[in-house]
C-alpha positions as CSV (number, residue, x, y, z in Angstrom):
1,M,133.3,38.0,265.3
2,P,134.6,40.7,262.8
3,L,133.9,40.3,259.1
4,P,137.5,39.3,258.0
5,A,137.4,36.5,260.6
6,R,134.0,35.3,259.3
7,V,135.3,35.2,255.8
8,C,138.3,33.1,256.8
9,L,136.1,30.7,258.7
10,A,133.7,30.4,255.8
11,L,136.5,29.8,253.3
12,G,138.1,27.2,255.6
13,V,134.9,25.3,256.1
14,L,134.1,25.5,252.4
15,G,137.6,24.3,251.4
16,L,137.3,21.4,253.9
17,L,133.9,20.3,252.5
18,L,135.2,20.5,248.9
19,C,138.2,18.5,249.8
20,V,136.1,15.7,251.4
21,G,133.7,15.8,248.5
22,N,136.6,15.5,246.0
23,Q,138.0,12.5,247.9
24,L,134.6,10.8,248.0
25,S,133.8,11.4,244.3
26,A,137.1,10.3,243.0
27,P,137.0,6.9,241.1
28,E,140.2,5.8,242.8
29,L,142.5,7.2,245.5
30,S,145.9,7.7,243.9
31,P,148.9,8.8,246.0
32,A,148.9,12.1,244.2
33,L,145.2,12.7,245.1
34,E,145.8,11.7,248.7
35,R,148.7,14.1,249.0
36,A,146.6,16.9,247.5
37,G,143.8,16.1,249.8
38,V,146.1,16.3,252.9
39,L,147.5,19.6,251.8
40,A,144.1,21.0,251.0
41,S,142.9,19.9,254.5
42,F,145.8,21.6,256.2
43,L,145.0,24.8,254.2
44,S,141.3,24.7,255.3
45,V,142.1,24.0,258.9
46,G,144.7,26.8,258.9
47,L,142.1,29.3,257.6
48,M,139.7,28.2,260.4
49,L,142.5,28.6,263.0
50,V,143.2,32.1,261.7
51,S,139.6,33.0,262.2
52,I,139.7,31.7,265.8
53,L,142.9,33.7,266.6
54,W,141.4,36.7,264.9
55,T,138.5,36.6,267.3
56,R,139.6,37.6,270.8
57,A,137.7,38.7,273.9
58,V,137.8,42.5,274.3
59,P,137.0,43.4,277.9
60,V,134.3,46.1,278.3
61,A,135.7,49.2,280.0
62,P,134.1,50.0,283.3
63,E,131.5,52.8,283.1
64,R,132.8,56.2,284.1
65,V,131.3,57.4,287.4
66,A,130.1,60.9,287.8
67,L,132.1,62.0,290.9
68,E,130.1,64.0,293.4
69,G,131.5,67.5,294.1
70,E,132.5,70.7,292.5
71,Q,135.4,71.2,290.1
72,G,138.1,73.3,291.6
73,L,141.7,74.0,292.5
74,E,143.1,74.7,296.0
75,L,146.7,75.5,296.8
76,A,148.1,76.3,300.2
77,P,149.1,80.0,300.4
78,V,152.6,79.3,301.9
79,L,154.1,77.7,298.8
80,S,156.7,79.4,296.7
81,E,155.9,80.2,293.1
82,P,158.1,77.5,291.5
83,L,156.4,74.8,293.7
84,R,153.0,76.2,292.9
85,Q,153.8,76.0,289.2
86,E,155.0,72.4,289.6
87,L,151.9,71.4,291.5
88,G,149.7,73.1,288.9
89,W,151.4,71.5,286.0
90,G,151.6,68.0,287.5
91,S,148.1,67.9,288.7
92,Q,146.8,69.1,285.4
93,M,148.7,66.4,283.6
94,L,147.3,63.7,285.9
95,L,143.7,65.0,285.3
96,T,144.1,65.1,281.5
97,A,146.5,62.2,280.7
98,T,145.3,59.6,283.2
99,P,141.8,58.5,284.4
100,A,142.2,60.7,287.5
101,G,139.3,62.8,288.5
102,S,140.6,64.2,291.8
103,V,144.1,64.8,293.2
104,L,145.1,65.5,296.8
105,L,148.6,66.2,298.2
106,L,149.3,65.9,301.9
107,W,152.7,67.0,303.3
108,R,153.6,67.1,307.0
109,G,150.0,66.9,308.1
110,R,148.8,69.7,305.8
111,V,146.9,69.5,302.6
112,L,148.9,71.5,300.1
113,L,146.9,70.7,296.9
114,R,143.4,69.7,296.0
115,R,142.4,69.7,292.3
116,G,139.6,68.2,290.2
117,V,136.4,67.2,291.9
118,L,136.6,68.4,295.4
119,A,134.9,66.9,298.5
120,D,133.5,68.9,301.4
121,V,135.2,66.8,304.1
122,A,138.8,67.3,305.2
123,F,141.1,64.3,304.6
124,Q,142.6,62.5,307.6
125,P,145.1,59.7,307.1
126,G,144.1,56.3,308.4
127,P,145.4,52.7,308.4
128,I,145.8,52.4,304.7
129,S,147.8,55.6,304.5
130,E,149.9,54.3,307.4
131,R,150.5,51.1,305.5
132,A,151.7,53.0,302.5
133,W,154.1,55.0,304.6
134,S,155.5,52.0,306.3
135,S,156.0,50.0,303.1
136,Q,157.0,53.1,301.0
137,K,155.1,51.6,298.1
138,A,152.0,52.8,296.4
139,I,148.7,51.1,297.2
140,N,146.2,50.8,294.3
141,L,142.6,50.3,295.5
142,V,141.1,49.2,292.3
143,N,137.5,49.0,293.6
144,L,137.1,51.2,296.7
145,A,133.6,49.8,297.5
146,L,135.1,46.4,298.3
147,Y,137.5,47.8,301.0
148,P,136.2,48.0,304.6
149,G,138.6,51.0,305.3
150,R,137.1,53.2,302.5
151,Q,135.8,55.7,305.1
152,E,139.4,56.8,305.4
153,F,139.1,58.5,302.0
154,R,136.1,60.8,302.8
155,G,138.4,63.7,301.9
156,L,137.9,62.5,298.3
157,P,134.6,62.6,296.4
158,E,132.1,60.4,298.3
159,N,131.5,58.0,295.3
160,T,135.1,57.6,294.3
161,P,135.5,54.1,292.7
162,A,139.3,53.8,292.7
163,V,142.2,55.4,294.5
164,I,146.0,55.2,294.3
165,V,147.7,56.0,297.6
166,Q,151.3,57.1,296.7
167,P,153.6,57.8,299.7
168,I,156.0,60.7,299.4
169,G,158.7,59.7,301.8
170,E,157.5,59.5,305.4
171,A,156.0,63.0,305.5
172,G,153.8,63.2,302.4
173,L,151.0,61.4,300.6
174,L,149.6,61.8,297.1
175,L,146.0,60.6,296.5
176,V,144.7,60.1,293.0
177,A,141.1,59.2,292.6
178,G,140.0,57.5,289.4
179,W,136.8,57.8,287.4
180,S,136.0,54.1,287.4
181,P,137.0,50.8,289.0
182,R,140.3,49.3,287.8
183,C,140.9,52.4,285.6
184,F,144.6,52.9,286.4
185,T,147.2,51.1,284.2
186,R,150.7,50.2,285.1
187,S,152.0,53.2,283.1
188,D,149.7,55.5,285.1
189,E,151.1,54.1,288.4
190,T,154.7,54.6,287.0
191,W,153.9,58.2,286.1
192,I,152.4,58.9,289.5
193,E,155.4,57.4,291.3
194,G,157.8,59.4,289.2
195,W,156.1,62.7,289.9
196,S,155.9,61.9,293.6
197,Q,159.7,61.4,293.6
198,K,160.2,64.8,292.0
199,L,157.7,66.4,294.5
200,R,159.6,64.9,297.4
201,T,162.8,66.7,296.4
202,L,161.0,70.0,295.9
203,L,159.0,69.7,299.1
204,E,162.0,68.9,301.2
205,L,163.9,71.9,299.8
206,E,160.8,74.0,300.4
207,S,160.6,72.8,304.0
208,A,164.3,73.6,304.6
209,S,163.7,77.2,303.4
210,F,160.7,77.8,305.6
211,P,159.0,75.0,307.6
212,L,155.5,74.2,306.5
213,P,153.5,74.1,309.8
214,P,150.8,71.4,310.1
215,G,147.3,72.8,309.9
216,P,143.9,72.4,308.4
217,S,143.1,71.7,304.8
218,A,144.5,74.1,302.2
219,E,142.8,77.4,301.6
220,A,141.6,78.4,298.1
């Protein structure tokens, strides 16, 4: 309990005790004294309620996990310069403004971007990714250790605690790995969704200019 709340509680209890003592020590209970006692009791109880409302449960933030892997940036060499700049800017914002520790972009079967903590295993979409594509809605896996299909995300750091699977149309996927369980807020999810919509437009224009062939993971 913070110090101001303790002071309010102490004053409320003291006021209530003094009010009771005043009523008991009075030679006679006049209407004026009774009214004063009621008002003083309300004031004392009000102070105690303020102290209770002042004290609130503050959840302890989950401890940050040290993701296993090396920090790095990998971009597919076939990308145009404007798209490379957009991917570089957006991924940097995710890594600095959200609890993201690793970002991976898949488009038409090819990994175009990996940034942050990098895994040694190539990413292969599985049932969870297929569900995100079919629903066209992001899937937030708040604690990856509890999901039986977590092996699908071996393309991310092995000890990744949380993942957002954001579909980009029916051809792309944006994976954002978090540093701790339940680390992503609603505003983080909104930011990721908004950036994915922008990426979809840019990637579709890029594909129209020169098709991006499916292939192995992006080269450095």
